[in-house]
N, C-alpha and C positions, 0 to 999 in steps of 0.2 A: 415528510422531509425533515431532517433533523437540523437544528440551528446551533447545536453544541460545538464547542472548539474541535476542530479537526485533529490538531496535534496537541498533546498534553505536554507538561514539563518533563515527562518521562522520555520524550524524544530528544531532550537536550543531554546528549552523551557528554558533553564537557562537564557535567556536574561530577563526573568520575574524577576530575582533577581536584576536588575539594580536599581530600586527604593530603595531596601534594602541597597545596597552598598552605594547609595548616602546618606541614612540616617545615616549609620554607620560612613561614612567620616565627615559628618557635625556635629554629636555628639562629635566629638573630637575637633571641632573648635568653636561651638556655644552651646546655652543651649539646653539640651536634649528635652525638650518639642518641641521647635521650630524646631529641626531637624526632629522630628516625623511628625510635621504638613507639612513641606516641602516634606518629603518623601511620606506622604500620597497624597498630591497633584500632586506630579510626578507620582505616581502609577495610580491615577484616570485618569490623563491626557493621560498617556501611553495606558491604557486599553481603553479609549474613542476613541483615535486616531486609535488603531488597529481594534476596533469593527465597528465604524461608519465612520471614515474618510478614512482609508486605506481599509477598508472592507476585511481584510485578511480572507481567508478560513480556515487557520489553527487556531486553538483556544489554546491560551496559558494559560493552567490551572494553571501554576505556577505563572504566572503574576496575575491571579485572586486570588490565595491564598496569595501572597505578599500584594496585595491591601487589602485584608480582615484583615490580621494581622496588618498592619500599621494603618488601620481604627479603629480596636479595641483598639490598643494602644493610638491612638488620643482621642478616647472617654474616656479612662482610666484617662488621664491627667486632665479631667475636674471633675473627682470625688475625694473625700477626701480620697483616699487610696494610699498606697505606692506600685504602680503597678510594679515598676522596681527600684532596688537599683541604686542610682546615679553612673554613670560610668559603669553599667553593661548592657547598652542597646544593645551593639553588640552581646553578648552571649545570651541575652534574645531573640532578633530576630532570631538568628540561632536555638535556641531550639524551638521556636514557629513555625518555618517553617519546621524543620526537624521531629518533632512529627507527624504532619499530613502526611508527605511524607512517614513516617516509616509505618503508618497505610495503606496508599495507596499501599506501595509496598507488604505488607502482602496480600492484597486483589486485587492484580494487574490484575488477570484473571477476576475476577468479574467485575472490573473497565472497562476494555477493552471490555468485552463481553456485558456490559450494552449498549455500543455505536454500537456493532454489531447488536443488536436486534432492533435498531432504524430504522424507515422507512425514505425513501427519498435517492435516489441513489447517487447523487453526494456529497451532504452534508454528507451522511452517511460515505463515504470513508474519507472525511476530518476529521470527528470527530473521526473515529478509528485511523487514522494516528496521530492525535493530542494526543489521549490517550496513544498511544504506545510510542511517543516521550517523553511524560510527565514521564512515568515510567522509561525510560532510564535516563532522566535528574535528577529525583529524586534519583535513585540508586547511581549516581555519588556524590551527596551531602551527601548521607548517608555514603558512604565509606570514604569521606574526613573527615566528622564529627566523625565517629568511631575512625579514627586515631588520631584525635585531642583528643578525650576522653581518648584513650589508652596512649597517651603521657602525658596527665595530671594526670592519675592515676599513672604512673611510676614516675612522678615528685614528687607527693605527698608521695608515698611510699618510695623513695630513697633520696629526697633532701628536706624533710619537715624540718622547714617551708620555703615555697617559697618565694623569694624576691619580693618586689613590682614590679620591672621591669618584672620579669618572669610572675607574675600574669596578668600584663598588656598585655604581649604577648599572653597569653591563652585566656584572657577573651575580649580583645579589638582588638588586630591585626588579630590574627587567623581567628575569624569569617568572616571578611571582605575579607581576602585573600582566604578563602574557597569558598565564593561566587563567587569571581572573577575567581579563578582557575576552577570552575565548568563550567563557561561560555567558558573559553578557551579550556578546555578539550573536551566539547561537540562540539565545533566548529572544533576541530582537528579531532575528530572522523567522523564529517560530511565531512570534506575535504577529508579524507582518504577513506571513503566509496565511495564518488564520483569519486575519482581517480581509485578505484578498479572496480566500476561499470559502468565506462564511455563506451559508445557505446552499452549498452544493448538495447534491443528492446522493443519498446512501442506498445501497442495494444489499439485501441480505445474503450471506453465505450459508448454504444448506448442505445437508447430506443427501444421499439418494432416496431417503424417505420423506424428504422435505422438511425435517427438523432444522430450526435456525441455529447455527453454531458459531455465528460471528457476523460481521459486517464489513463492507468495504466501499469506498467511493465508487460512483458509477463509472468514472473515468478509469479506475484501476480494473474494474471488471473487463474493460476493453484492452488495457495495456498488459494485464497479466494473462490474457488469453485464456488458456484451459487449466490455469493452476487452481482455481477454485470453482465449486459449482455455484451458479447464481440462478434464481427462479426467474422464469420468462412466461408472460401470459401471451397466448396466441388465440385469435378468435376467427373462426371461419364463418363465411356467410352462405347459406343455402337458399336458393329461390327456385321454387317449381321444378324440383328435381335436378337442378344444376348447381354448380359450385362457382361462386364468384371468386376470380382471381385477378391480380393485377401485378405490375412490375415493381420489384423492391427498389428502394432508393439506392442511388450510388454512394450514399453515406453509410450504408449498412456495413458492419464488419463481416457479415456472412452472406455469401451468395449475392453480391451486388448485382442489381439489374435483372435478376432472375425472376420468373413468374412465381407467385406465392399468394397465400391468402392475405387479406387486406389489413389485418390489424395484429400488431405485435409490439410488446414493450417489456422492459424489466419491471418485476414487481419491487415496489419500494420498501425500504426497510421499515418495520412496524406497521405495514399496510396489509390489511387482510385481502384475500383473493376477491372478495365481493366488492371491496372499495377500489382494487386495482382494475377490475373489469369495468366498473362504473366510470372510472377516470378514462379509460381508453375509449369507450363507446361515446362518452360525453364529449371527448375531444374531436372525434371523427364526425359524430352526428349530434351537434349542439342543440338543434332544434327539435329532436325527437326524444321523447320521455318514455316511450312504451317498448323500448328494446331491452330484452332480458335474455342474454345469452345463457346456454345451458352447459354445464361441465360435461366433458366427454371422457378424456383420459389424462393421465399424468405419466410422462415417461422421461428417462435420462437420455440426453443427446450429448455426444462429446466427439470433437475432431481436433485437428491441430490448431484451429483458430479459436474455438469457443468450448465452454463447458456449461451445460444448462440443464435444469430440471424444468420441463416444459409442462404447462398446464394448458390443455386444449379445450376451448369452448366453441359451441357452435350456436348460431342464431339463424332463425328461419324468417325471411322476409318475403312476404306475398307480393308486395308493391315493388316492382323492379325499378321504379323511377327514382327511389331514394339512393340507389347506387350511382347514379349520374353525378358523381361527386369529384371536384377538381383534385382531391387528395389521392384519388386512385388513378395512377399513371397507367394508361392502356388497359383499364380495367374492363372485363367483359364476362359473361357467364359461360361456363364450360359444361358440356355434357360429360358424363363419365366415360363415354366411348372416345371422345376427343382427348380426354386426359390419359387414358391408357394407351393411345397411340404415341403419346410423348413421354411416357414414363421411361426411366433409365436412359435418356438421351441427353443428360446434362442440361435440360431445359427449365426443369422445376427446381425450386429450393430443396436442399436435402432434407429439411424437416418435413415438408409436404410429401416428399417420396415416402417418408416413414408413417405419416398420418393418413395416407391415401385410403388403405384398406379399412380403417376405422371410419373415415368420412363416407366411403362407399356404402358401409353397412347402414350407417345413420340415415343416408339418403334414400336407400331402398326401404328402410323400415318406415320412414316418414310418408314416402309416396304410397307404401302399401296401405297404411292405416288411413291416409287421406282418401284413397280410393274407396275404401270401404265405409 
């Protein structure tokens, strides 16, 4: 189990407002056009550093939006048009960024689902997380801007005409503070999330060969269903030529309540198969130390609910009494003939249906050599 922070500062997409904050600050100190050029240069440098130097796997779409807006304003300064009334650059930047974020918020599901449909296992996960973090950061700026607009409306209705100082606060000071508070609020939320989720369990993301290519929270393995391949340990119990089966828990995401082998769990991140098997067996049989499951097969199993690389182990138990365990709901020993009568009848777990032929061969071989 990993105890490192679940979300890093890279998830704070509001950091993409940093070049905008710099531009707003400079616009109060130097010429407006020069402030825009410096802000655009800072945004381009930040984006280049993020993409090509640091090679961050998280994509800061808000930074890309800020870079685009500043670049458009920089080009506008070269045209003979009144692109922005003098002294109104802060509120112009705020509206120019808030408007696209409002459109994004209205179509947030389509935005996130677009990346869900992209191919490429590891990068796909990063794209999805980047999109989700962007939606959250955009919502914060929309709420703050909405409160600012409400305050301005009330001010115009009840204190019209507004003083020059009040107008400066609304149009020059508040936009910069809103961007700054957005960064701070998003970081507070990330820190709070990390403190709440500290100690949660990670599971590895693997390819069909079993190579670890990433990691995710165990809860994500459930919520993302078959988006990524996660390794799962399954342990079958054989006793005197029969296979021990029991009912799956109603809390399982796959084949709830169906009949299956007794032990199954996700392999933890940075946990070896040997340690994972020992953990599962120790959890079910805490008082037994001589149980040593044998590896049987590895196979890829995928359906609409889950995507797994399954490691099947088999353990032989001559003493059937140890199987009288309250953890095994409706557990009993099945003969191969009994199992064959119920195959393809939607009675067994799908994985057990796949594994049956392998388990049958193991049982036949074990009984053959036992008899000799």
